[in-house]
Structures are given as C-alpha cells and as structure tokens.
C-alpha positions as CSV (number, residue, x, y, z in Angstrom):
1,X,20.8,27.9,-18.6
2,X,19.2,27.8,-15.2
3,X,15.4,28.2,-15.4
4,X,13.8,30.2,-12.6
5,X,10.1,29.3,-11.8
6,X,7.4,31.9,-11.7
7,X,6.9,31.1,-8.0
8,X,10.5,31.9,-7.3
9,X,10.3,35.2,-9.1
10,X,7.1,36.1,-7.3
11,X,8.7,35.2,-4.0
12,X,11.9,37.2,-4.7
13,X,9.8,40.2,-5.9
14,X,7.7,40.2,-2.8
15,X,10.8,39.9,-0.6
16,X,12.4,43.0,-2.3
17,X,9.1,44.9,-2.1
18,X,8.9,44.2,1.7
19,X,12.5,45.5,2.2
20,X,11.8,48.6,0.1
21,X,8.6,49.3,2.0
22,X,10.2,48.7,5.4
23,X,13.1,51.1,4.8
24,X,11.1,53.8,3.0
25,X,10.6,55.8,6.1
26,X,14.3,55.5,7.2
27,X,17.6,56.7,6.0
28,X,18.7,53.1,5.0
29,X,19.0,53.9,1.3
30,X,21.6,51.2,0.9
31,X,19.1,48.4,1.7
32,X,16.6,50.1,-0.6
33,X,19.1,50.3,-3.4
34,X,20.1,46.7,-3.1
35,X,16.5,45.6,-3.2
36,X,15.8,47.9,-6.2
37,X,18.7,46.3,-8.1
38,X,17.4,42.8,-7.4
39,X,14.0,43.9,-8.7
40,X,15.7,45.3,-11.8
41,X,17.4,41.9,-12.4
42,X,14.1,40.1,-12.1
43,X,12.6,42.5,-14.6
44,X,15.5,41.8,-17.0
45,X,14.6,38.1,-16.8
46,X,10.9,38.8,-17.4
47,X,11.3,41.2,-20.3
48,X,12.8,38.5,-22.4
49,X,10.0,36.0,-21.7
50,X,6.6,37.8,-22.0
51,X,4.6,34.7,-21.2
52,X,6.5,34.3,-17.9
53,X,6.1,38.0,-17.2
54,X,2.3,37.7,-17.8
55,X,2.1,34.8,-15.3
56,X,4.2,36.6,-12.7
57,X,2.6,40.1,-13.0
58,X,-0.9,38.7,-13.1
59,X,-0.3,37.4,-9.6
60,X,1.6,40.5,-8.4
61,X,-1.1,42.9,-9.7
62,X,-3.5,41.3,-7.2
63,X,-1.3,41.7,-4.1
64,X,-2.4,44.0,-1.3
65,X,0.9,45.9,-0.8
66,X,1.0,49.3,-2.4
67,X,4.7,48.9,-3.0
68,X,4.2,45.6,-4.8
69,X,1.3,47.0,-6.8
70,X,3.2,50.1,-7.9
71,X,6.3,48.1,-8.9
72,X,4.3,45.5,-10.8
73,X,2.1,48.1,-12.6
74,X,5.2,50.1,-13.6
75,X,6.9,47.0,-15.0
76,X,3.7,46.0,-16.9
77,X,3.6,49.4,-18.5
78,X,7.2,49.1,-19.6
79,X,6.4,45.6,-21.0
80,X,3.2,46.6,-22.7
81,X,1.1,44.1,-20.8
82,X,-2.0,44.5,-18.6
83,X,-2.0,48.2,-19.5
84,X,-5.6,49.2,-18.5
85,X,-5.3,47.4,-15.2
86,X,-1.9,48.8,-14.4
87,X,-3.1,52.4,-15.2
88,X,-6.1,51.9,-13.0
89,X,-3.9,50.6,-10.1
90,X,-1.5,53.5,-10.4
91,X,-4.4,56.0,-10.6
92,X,-5.9,54.6,-7.4
93,X,-2.6,54.6,-5.6
94,X,-1.8,58.1,-6.7
95,X,-4.7,59.5,-4.7
96,X,-4.3,57.5,-1.6
97,X,-3.2,59.5,1.5
98,X,-2.1,56.6,3.6
99,X,0.9,55.4,1.5
100,X,3.3,58.3,1.9
101,X,5.8,59.0,-0.9
102,X,4.6,55.9,-2.8
103,X,1.6,58.0,-3.8
104,X,3.9,60.5,-5.5
105,X,5.9,57.7,-7.2
106,X,2.7,56.3,-8.7
107,X,1.7,59.8,-10.0
108,X,5.2,60.2,-11.6
109,X,5.0,56.8,-13.2
110,X,1.7,57.7,-14.8
111,X,2.9,61.1,-16.0
112,X,6.0,59.5,-17.4
113,X,4.0,56.7,-19.1
114,X,1.6,59.2,-20.6
115,X,4.5,61.4,-22.0
116,X,3.7,64.3,-19.7
117,X,7.3,64.6,-18.7
118,X,9.5,65.5,-21.6
119,X,12.5,63.3,-22.4
120,X,11.6,60.7,-19.7
121,X,10.6,57.1,-20.4
122,X,9.8,54.2,-18.1
C-alpha cells in the first residue's frame, strides 16, 4: 500500500480547489467535475484515517480561499471533526456577498448538516 503524506493531500486539495474556483464563473463544467472527483478521492482516503484527516483539515480550515474553506468545512462535518469551527466557517461564508455562488453552497451545506432539508445528507 502506497502511503500518501499529509502535505501531498493538502497540496492536491488546494490544486483542485484552485481549479474549481477558477472555472466557477465559466461554462467549463468538465474541469470542475474532474477536480471535484479528485477531491472526493482524497476524502475517501481521509475518511479511513481520522488522524490523518485531522492533520489535513486542521491546515485547510486556516486557508484564505473561500472554496478551500467551504470544501474542508463540509468534509469535516461529514467526518464529525472540527464541527464548531466548520459550522462557524460556513456560517461566515454564507453571508459574504463577494464569493458568488459559493455563498449559497455554504448555506445549503449548513441546512443539509442541520437536517433542514428532508432526505438529504452530507
């Protein structure tokens, strides 16, 4: 089994977030989808190693990018780690007016997390 380092995961996560952020205002949904799939594969690695996930998301939850913050906070809620911090980040992002559609995404993540949307889970 090949072991991936926390630094590699963080770097790959940030790379995917940068792609998603750069294409969010275009019609390049294919690049967005490819990056989202890579993020999901990283999440799959992290969900099986909570200590590694804590190390990675502790760093990502301090990043300046709204995209990175929202993705990391959502993943933390799914994993049950850093919950108060993740909720606070998503609440703050959901009221910002300078991040476009990501504001709505954060709002929907919170509503889903809190069970306000029937039959939906993170």
